[in-house]
N, C-alpha and C positions, 0 to 999 in steps of 0.2 A: 504494500500500500504506500503510495506517495504521500509524504507529509509536508511538502513544500507549502501548501496553503496554511497549515498549522504553524509552521515556522514564520511565515509572513505575518500571520495574526499575532504571534508572540512579539515580533518586531514592533508592530503598531501599538499593542496593548501594554507590553511590559517595558520595552526599551525606550519608548517615548521618542527620543530624538536621534536614535542610532542611524547611521548611514544605511540606505536601502540597497546599495550594491555590495555584493560579496567580493572579498579580496580574491585575487588570482591565486592559484595553487602555489606559485613560487613564493608568495608572501607568507604562507602558512605551512610550507612543506616540512619544516623541521619539528612541528608539533606532533608528538607521538602518542601521549597518554595523559589522561586526567583521572585523578582519584579524589573522591569527595566523601566526607561523612559528617553527619551532625548527630550528636548524642546528647540527651538530656536525662537527668535523674532527679526525682523528688526525694528528699530525705527530711522527714519531720523530727529526726533525732537519732535513732539507733540504726543507721543503715538506710539504704535506698528501698523505697516501697513501690516505686514506679519508674521504669526507664523506657526511653524511646530511642530508636536508632533508624536512620535512613542513610543509605550509602549507594554510590554508583561508581562505575569505572567505565571510561570511554577509551577504547583503543582506536585512535584515529588512523594509525598506520594500516590497520586491517579493516577499518570501517565497521566497528561493532560496539555494542554497549550492553551492560548488565547492571542490575541493581536490585535493592529490596528495601522495604520499610517494615519495621517490626516494633511492637510494644510488649512490655511484660509488667505484670503487677504481682506484688507479694501475695501468696507465698511462693510463686514460681521463681526460678532463678532469674536474677537480673541480667540485663544485656551488657556486654563488655563495652568499655570505652577506650581500650587500648588498640592502637592501629593494627598491630599484628593479629589480634583476635578478630577484629572486624574484617581484615583481609581474608581470613579463613572462612568467615561466613559468606563473604562476597564470592570467593572461589567456588562455592557450592551452587551458585546461581548460573542459569544458562545464559549464553550470549544471544543477543538479537542483532542480526545484520542490519546495518543502516544503509539507506539508499545513498547514492552519490550526492543528491541534493541535501540530505540530512547531514552528511559529513561536512559539506561545504558550509551549511548553515551553522553547525556547531563550531567550525573553525572561525567563522565570522564573529560569533559571540565571544569566543575565547580570545581572539585578537583584539576585539574592542575592549575587553576587560584588561588584557595585558598592556594595552596602550595607555591605560590610566596610571601606569607605573605602580603596581600594587605594593603596599608596605608589607612587612612581616605580620602585622596585626591591624585589624580594624576595630575601633571602639564602637560596639553596638550593644548597649545595655539591654539585658533581658530581665524579665520579671522573675528573679530568682530569690528564694529565701536564703537565709544565712548558710545553711548546710546543703542546699541544692547544688547540683553539678551541671555543667554545660561544656561541650567540646564541639567545635565546628572547624573543619580544616579542608582546604582545597590544595592539592599539589598538582602542578603541571610538569610533565616530563618532556623534554625536547632534546635535540641534538646538542644544544648548548649546556644542558644540565637539568636541574630541577629547581622549581620555585614553589615554596609553600607559603600560604597565607592562612592565618587563623582569625577567628572572631574572639575578641576580648569581651565577654559578656558582662563584666563588671567595670568596663571602661567609662570614661567621662563622656557626657553628652557633648556633641559638637556645639560651639566651635572649638572647645578645648581638645576634644578627642578627634581621631581620624574617622570621618564618617564612611559608611558603607556606600559605594557608588551604585547607581542604577545598573551599570554593566555587570556587576556581580549577580544581582537578582535576575537579569535577563539571561545570563549564561545558565544559571541553575534552572530557570523555568524552561529554557529550550532543551536542556538535557533531560529534564523530567518528561517533557512532551515527547521527545524522541524515544524514551524508554517506555512509553505507554502511560505515563502519569504515575505518581506515587500511589501505591495501593492497588493498581490495576494490573493488567496482564504483564506489562513490562517489569514492574516492581512488585514482585510477589512476596507476601509475608513468608518469613522463614521459620519453620519449626514450631509455631504455636498451635 
């Protein structure tokens, strides 16, 4: 199924002012892989009682994506927040082949975000209690190396903090759409 209309809608609805033309392959040819996860946990005192995890991996070199979304509540085992364990859960998910239009669209969103010269961390306050936990991380692998950016959930509100740009949100929305949407066929719950 072609998803170009969906990506075009994401450009208009999510990205707001992003350029509508896609960059040429030569501009994005060194982008190889993207790994993303967001984990949150509620802890009213003696350990976590609820955890949520969503993760995806894009292999742009071979044109495919995989991901999942999962939640867990006590007394079930809580979901991991360590990258190595999340990678293990992600490795159990099937890959979905992307169309050439989807690959180019994802490269476009990725390049738009990279052109913002992302810092190591964005300050994006979340409604967290004193003992609650939150981890959000995006790593881009290219021929030049890797670049990781995290969300600082207890950071200062702008203008003191570094705000999260619309290109970050557009990239995550496009990846979710290409994977079939969180919680749908592309992002299947894992093991609950």
